[in-house]
C-alpha positions as CSV (number, residue, x, y, z in Angstrom):
1,M,0.3,0.0,-0.1
2,F,3.0,2.5,0.8
3,S,5.2,1.4,-1.9
4,G,7.1,4.3,-2.7
5,S,5.1,6.4,-0.7
6,W,7.9,7.6,1.4
7,S,9.8,9.4,-1.8
8,R,6.8,10.9,-2.6
9,L,6.0,12.2,0.8
10,T,9.5,14.1,0.7
11,R,8.7,15.5,-2.4
12,L,5.2,17.0,-1.1
13,S,6.6,18.0,2.1
14,A,9.6,19.9,0.1
15,S,7.0,21.3,-2.5
16,I,4.9,22.6,-0.1
17,T,7.3,24.2,2.1
18,G,9.5,25.7,-0.2
19,G,12.5,24.5,1.5
20,Q,11.9,27.0,4.1
21,R,12.1,24.5,7.1
22,G,12.6,21.0,7.9
23,L,9.5,19.2,8.3
24,S,8.7,15.3,9.8
25,L,5.3,13.4,10.1
26,F,5.3,14.3,13.9
27,S,5.4,17.2,15.9
28,S,8.3,17.8,17.5
29,S,7.1,20.6,19.9
30,G,6.9,18.7,23.0
31,S,5.5,15.3,24.9
32,S,2.2,17.3,26.2
33,N,-0.1,15.3,28.2
34,W,-2.3,15.1,25.3
35,S,0.1,14.0,23.0
36,K,1.2,10.9,24.9
37,V,-2.6,9.7,25.4
38,V,-3.0,9.9,21.5
39,S,0.7,8.2,21.2
40,D,-0.6,5.5,23.5
41,A,-3.8,5.0,21.9
42,E,-2.2,4.7,18.5
43,K,-0.3,1.7,19.9
44,I,-3.5,-0.1,21.0
45,V,-5.4,0.2,17.3
46,G,-2.5,-1.4,15.6
47,Y,-0.7,1.4,13.9
48,P,-0.2,5.1,14.1
49,T,-3.2,6.9,12.7
50,S,-0.8,9.7,11.2
51,F,-0.9,7.5,8.2
52,M,-4.6,7.2,8.2
53,S,-4.9,9.2,5.1
54,L,-1.7,8.7,3.2
55,R,-3.0,6.7,0.7
56,C,-5.1,10.0,-0.5
57,L,-2.6,12.4,0.4
58,L,-0.1,10.7,-1.6
59,S,-1.8,10.0,-4.6
60,D,-0.3,11.5,-7.9
61,E,-3.4,13.8,-8.2
62,L,-2.8,15.3,-4.9
63,S,0.8,15.4,-5.4
64,N,0.3,17.7,-8.4
65,V,-1.8,19.8,-6.4
66,A,1.1,20.2,-4.1
67,M,3.4,21.1,-6.9
68,H,0.6,24.1,-7.4
69,V,0.6,24.8,-4.0
70,R,4.2,25.8,-3.5
71,K,3.2,29.0,-5.8
72,L,1.5,30.3,-2.7
73,V,4.8,30.3,-0.7
74,G,5.7,34.2,0.6
75,T,1.9,34.9,0.6
76,Q,-0.2,34.6,3.8
77,H,-3.1,32.4,2.1
78,P,-4.1,29.9,4.6
79,L,-3.9,26.8,2.3
80,L,-0.3,27.0,2.8
81,N,-0.5,26.3,6.2
82,T,-2.9,23.9,5.8
83,A,-1.0,21.7,3.6
84,R,1.8,22.0,5.8
85,G,-0.2,20.4,8.5
86,F,-1.1,17.2,6.1
87,V,2.6,16.2,6.7
88,S,4.2,17.8,9.6
89,D,1.9,19.1,12.3
90,S,0.3,17.0,14.7
91,K,-0.7,19.8,17.2
92,N,-4.2,19.9,15.5
93,N,-4.9,16.3,15.7
94,L,-5.8,15.9,12.4
95,Q,-6.0,12.2,12.8
96,M,-8.0,12.2,16.1
97,R,-11.4,11.7,14.8
98,G,-10.2,8.2,13.2
99,L,-8.0,7.1,16.3
100,I,-11.5,7.4,18.1
101,V,-13.5,5.3,15.7
102,L,-10.9,2.9,15.6
103,L,-10.7,2.5,19.7
104,L,-14.5,2.6,19.8
105,S,-14.6,-0.2,17.2
106,K,-11.9,-2.2,19.4
107,T,-13.8,-1.6,22.6
108,A,-17.2,-2.8,21.5
109,G,-15.8,-6.1,19.7
110,P,-18.1,-7.8,17.7
111,S,-21.5,-8.5,18.3
112,R,-23.7,-11.1,18.9
113,A,-25.5,-10.6,15.5
114,A,-22.2,-10.5,13.6
115,N,-21.4,-13.3,11.6
116,D,-18.5,-15.8,12.6
117,L,-17.0,-15.7,9.2
118,L,-17.0,-11.8,9.3
119,A,-14.7,-11.8,12.6
120,Q,-12.3,-13.9,11.0
121,D,-11.4,-10.7,9.0
122,M,-10.7,-8.5,12.0
123,V,-7.2,-7.3,12.7
124,S,-6.5,-6.0,16.4
125,G,-9.9,-6.6,17.0
126,I,-11.2,-4.2,14.5
127,Y,-12.8,-4.9,11.1
128,P,-11.5,-3.7,7.9
129,S,-14.7,-1.7,7.1
130,Q,-14.2,0.2,10.3
131,R,-10.9,1.2,9.4
132,N,-12.1,2.2,6.0
133,L,-14.5,4.4,7.9
134,A,-12.1,6.0,10.0
135,E,-10.4,6.9,6.6
136,I,-13.6,8.2,5.4
137,T,-13.9,10.3,8.5
138,E,-10.4,11.9,8.3
139,L,-10.8,12.5,4.4
140,I,-13.9,14.5,5.0
141,H,-12.5,16.4,8.2
142,T,-9.2,17.4,6.0
143,A,-11.5,18.3,3.0
144,F,-13.5,20.7,5.2
145,L,-10.2,22.1,6.5
146,V,-9.2,22.4,3.1
147,H,-12.3,24.6,2.0
148,R,-12.0,26.9,5.3
149,G,-8.9,28.2,3.6
150,V,-10.7,30.2,1.1
151,V,-9.8,33.7,1.6
152,N,-12.3,36.5,1.4
153,L,-10.9,38.5,-1.2
154,K,-12.8,41.5,-0.4
155,E,-10.3,41.8,3.1
156,W,-7.6,41.4,0.9
157,T,-4.3,43.7,1.5
158,V,-0.9,44.0,-0.3
159,S,0.7,42.1,2.7
160,D,-1.1,39.1,2.1
161,G,0.4,38.6,-1.2
162,P,0.1,39.0,-5.1
163,L,-3.9,39.4,-5.7
164,K,-3.7,36.7,-8.2
165,D,-2.0,34.5,-6.1
166,M,-4.8,34.7,-3.7
167,E,-7.3,34.0,-6.3
168,F,-5.1,30.8,-7.3
169,G,-5.0,29.9,-3.8
170,N,-8.9,30.1,-3.5
171,K,-9.1,28.0,-6.5
172,M,-6.9,25.4,-5.4
173,A,-8.7,25.4,-2.0
174,V,-12.0,24.5,-3.5
175,L,-10.6,21.9,-6.0
176,S,-8.4,19.9,-3.6
177,G,-10.8,20.2,-1.2
178,D,-13.7,18.5,-3.7
179,F,-11.2,16.0,-4.6
180,L,-10.6,14.7,-1.1
181,L,-14.3,15.0,-0.5
182,A,-15.2,12.6,-3.4
183,N,-12.6,10.3,-2.6
184,A,-14.4,10.0,1.0
185,C,-17.9,9.5,-0.7
186,T,-16.6,6.7,-2.9
187,G,-15.4,5.0,-0.1
188,L,-18.6,5.8,1.9
189,A,-20.5,3.9,-1.0
190,Q,-18.4,0.9,-0.8
191,L,-19.0,0.3,2.9
192,N,-22.3,-1.2,1.4
193,D,-24.5,-0.1,4.2
194,T,-27.0,2.4,3.6
195,K,-27.7,3.3,7.5
196,V,-24.2,4.6,7.6
197,V,-24.0,6.1,4.2
198,E,-27.1,8.3,5.7
199,L,-25.5,8.8,8.9
200,I,-22.0,10.1,7.3
201,S,-23.9,12.2,4.6
202,S,-26.1,13.9,7.4
203,A,-22.7,14.6,9.2
204,I,-21.6,16.2,5.6
205,G,-24.4,18.4,5.5
206,D,-24.3,19.3,9.8
207,L,-20.5,20.6,9.0
208,V,-22.0,22.7,6.0
209,Q,-24.4,24.0,8.1
210,G,-21.9,24.7,11.0
211,I,-19.6,26.4,9.2
212,Y,-22.3,28.7,7.4
213,Y,-23.3,29.7,11.1
214,E,-19.8,30.5,12.1
215,N,-19.1,32.5,8.6
216,S,-22.3,34.7,9.7
217,Y,-21.1,35.7,12.9
218,N,-20.0,39.4,13.2
219,A,-16.2,39.5,13.0
220,E,-16.0,42.8,14.9
221,D,-18.3,41.9,17.8
222,G,-18.3,38.1,17.8
223,P,-21.5,36.1,17.5
224,A,-24.7,37.6,16.6
225,D,-27.0,38.6,19.5
226,G,-29.1,35.9,20.8
227,V,-26.5,33.2,20.9
228,D,-26.1,32.1,24.3
229,A,-24.5,29.0,25.9
230,A,-26.9,26.7,24.5
231,S,-26.9,28.2,20.8
232,W,-23.1,28.0,20.9
233,E,-23.0,24.2,21.8
234,E,-25.9,23.5,19.1
235,Q,-23.8,25.4,16.4
236,T,-20.3,23.8,17.6
237,F,-21.9,20.2,17.5
238,L,-22.6,21.1,13.9
239,S,-19.2,22.3,12.9
240,H,-16.8,20.2,15.2
241,G,-18.8,17.2,16.9
242,S,-21.7,15.8,14.2
243,L,-18.9,14.2,12.2
244,L,-17.0,12.1,15.0
245,A,-20.5,11.5,16.9
246,K,-21.8,10.0,13.9
247,S,-18.8,8.3,12.8
248,C,-18.6,6.3,16.2
249,Q,-22.1,5.5,15.7
250,S,-21.5,4.2,12.3
251,A,-18.2,1.9,13.6
252,L,-21.0,0.1,16.0
253,Q,-23.4,-0.3,13.2
254,L,-20.9,-2.0,10.7
255,A,-20.2,-4.5,13.4
256,K,-24.2,-5.1,13.6
257,H,-23.9,-3.9,17.1
258,D,-27.9,-2.8,19.1
259,K,-29.5,0.9,18.8
260,E,-28.1,1.7,22.4
261,A,-24.5,0.5,21.9
262,Q,-25.0,2.9,19.1
263,R,-26.2,5.5,21.2
264,L,-23.6,5.3,23.5
265,A,-20.9,5.8,20.9
266,Y,-22.7,8.6,19.6
267,L,-23.0,10.5,22.9
268,Y,-19.2,9.5,23.3
269,G,-18.2,11.2,20.4
270,K,-20.6,14.1,20.9
271,H,-19.3,15.2,24.3
272,L,-15.6,14.5,23.5
273,S,-15.6,16.7,20.7
274,L,-17.2,19.6,22.4
275,G,-15.1,19.2,25.5
276,H,-12.0,19.2,23.0
277,K,-13.3,22.5,21.1
278,L,-13.4,24.0,24.6
279,N,-10.1,23.0,25.7
280,S,-8.8,24.4,22.3
281,D,-10.7,27.7,23.2
282,L,-9.5,28.2,26.4
283,Q,-5.7,27.6,25.7
284,P,-5.1,31.5,25.0
285,F,-6.4,32.1,28.5
286,V,-5.0,29.7,30.7
287,K,-1.4,29.2,29.2
288,S,0.6,32.3,30.2
289,G,4.2,32.8,28.6
290,L,6.6,35.6,27.2
291,G,6.5,37.5,24.1
292,E,3.7,38.1,21.9
293,P,0.0,37.5,23.6
294,A,-2.0,34.6,22.1
295,T,-4.5,35.8,19.8
296,F,-8.2,34.1,19.8
297,S,-11.3,34.2,18.0
298,L,-14.1,36.5,19.4
299,S,-16.6,33.5,19.1
300,A,-14.5,31.4,21.5
301,A,-16.4,30.2,24.5
302,P,-14.6,32.3,26.9
303,V,-15.6,35.2,25.0
304,L,-19.1,34.2,24.4
305,F,-19.8,33.5,28.4
306,H,-18.1,36.8,29.4
307,R,-20.1,38.7,26.9
308,Q,-23.2,37.3,28.0
309,I,-22.2,38.1,31.7
310,V,-21.3,41.7,31.0
311,G,-24.0,42.4,28.3
312,K,-24.0,43.8,24.8
313,E,-23.0,47.4,25.7
314,R,-20.2,46.7,28.5
315,W,-18.7,43.9,25.9
316,R,-18.5,46.9,23.1
317,Q,-16.8,49.3,25.6
318,Q,-14.3,46.8,26.1
319,L,-13.8,45.9,22.9
320,Q,-13.1,49.8,22.3
321,Q,-10.8,50.0,25.1
322,A,-8.7,47.2,23.5
323,K,-7.9,48.9,20.1
324,T,-5.1,50.3,19.1
325,L,-4.7,53.6,17.7
326,R,-4.3,51.7,14.4
327,N,-7.8,50.1,14.7
328,Q,-6.1,46.3,15.7
329,L,-7.1,44.5,18.7
330,D,-4.8,44.5,22.0
331,Y,-5.3,40.7,23.1
332,S,-3.8,41.0,26.1
333,K,-6.0,44.0,27.3
334,L,-9.1,41.9,25.9
335,S,-7.9,38.8,27.4
336,A,-7.7,40.6,30.9
337,A,-11.1,41.9,30.2
338,V,-12.3,38.5,29.8
339,K,-10.5,37.2,32.6
340,S,-11.8,39.8,35.1
341,E,-15.4,37.8,34.7
342,K,-16.2,34.1,34.7
343,G,-16.2,33.8,31.2
344,V,-12.9,31.3,31.6
345,S,-14.4,29.4,34.4
346,S,-17.6,28.8,32.7
347,A,-16.0,27.1,30.2
348,V,-13.6,25.2,32.3
349,D,-16.8,23.9,34.0
350,L,-18.5,23.1,30.7
351,C,-15.3,21.3,29.5
352,C,-15.4,19.1,32.6
353,Y,-18.7,18.8,32.3
354,H,-18.6,16.9,28.9
355,S,-15.4,14.8,29.7
356,N,-17.9,13.4,32.5
357,R,-20.6,12.7,29.6
358,A,-18.1,11.1,27.7
359,L,-16.8,9.0,30.3
360,E,-20.1,8.0,31.3
361,A,-21.0,6.9,27.9
362,I,-18.2,4.4,27.5
363,Q,-18.9,2.5,31.2
364,A,-21.2,0.3,29.5
365,F,-18.4,-1.3,27.3
366,P,-16.6,-4.1,28.4
367,S,-13.3,-3.1,30.6
368,S,-10.4,-3.0,28.2
369,E,-7.4,-1.8,27.0
370,A,-8.9,0.3,24.2
371,R,-11.6,1.7,26.8
372,S,-8.7,2.7,29.0
373,A,-7.5,4.6,26.4
374,L,-10.8,6.3,25.4
375,E,-11.0,7.4,29.0
376,N,-7.7,8.4,29.2
377,I,-8.5,10.6,26.1
378,A,-11.7,12.1,27.9
379,S,-9.8,12.9,30.9
380,A,-6.9,14.7,29.2
381,I,-9.1,17.2,27.6
382,T,-9.6,18.6,31.0
383,K,-6.0,19.3,31.3
384,F,-4.9,22.6,30.5
């Protein structure tokens, strides 16, 4: 499967980076608690899930895409950083979703309704169809990451790079994202399970709807009025949780598990993804360090909860006070304002809630090394 892949991967990395820096498949940024938990979990499922999407990423078609992407070197087009992440950057846990699907598959094991002949095809306690599903899940997630790299040219400035390069980058983001999504849909059809097709198709629809909500936010003030914590959770589930939750449910459907087991798998994926997003949103507020203050989205959970506490008018005053003479945001001032109320602590509490709900969901499955890995992952999202 990976014949000749390493040499092509080297060319892909060189094409994307333009030789600007040395890269490897795995991040060298230090062994955080989360990274160790994920690394230990990968050993349980049989192979590093960092290789999950290589079959597609190393195809001749996408290698050609990478050759074109190198034209964006020197610009600020986000597709360049996304492409680098395919081969080098594990800090965003690009392969986390596939790993969870595999761990849940191994935790649940074969069902009583499964054919004994089917069980003979299992490798490390996982069906081939479940491994294919994990790869499909990653391809869909990667496709949407690429599509998110489309730049609003109305906000283009000379510092971003030549306009023709930014337009070219947008075309590449659309076409390469579509290519990945088409491959995922082809693999989905080959699973020959109509319920799984229905579940994953609906997850793709949820992603589109969730991204639409994100783009409809007012970039100046953050989320639109009326977006409270419950609305934030609903919209975040669409854009960050639905794919994982429905993939977890689909993995158990492929093994012929009953509806209750599928429901629990769905809940684990849902609460884990929401907790993981909260953890990500909290990072700029809970990590202190030297140098430039960390930037953050005005739609991040701590900011949203803070805005709900202080009210619309007070929030706009704080935004105005945090602006510099060049009309840019001083994130250190804005962060201090958010920390002055209970926005951060509310987000931490909600993160712990989702972690606990995820842990509860998998207690019905037999105790095993795979279940312990899922428990460790659910616990790790509360570590900041």
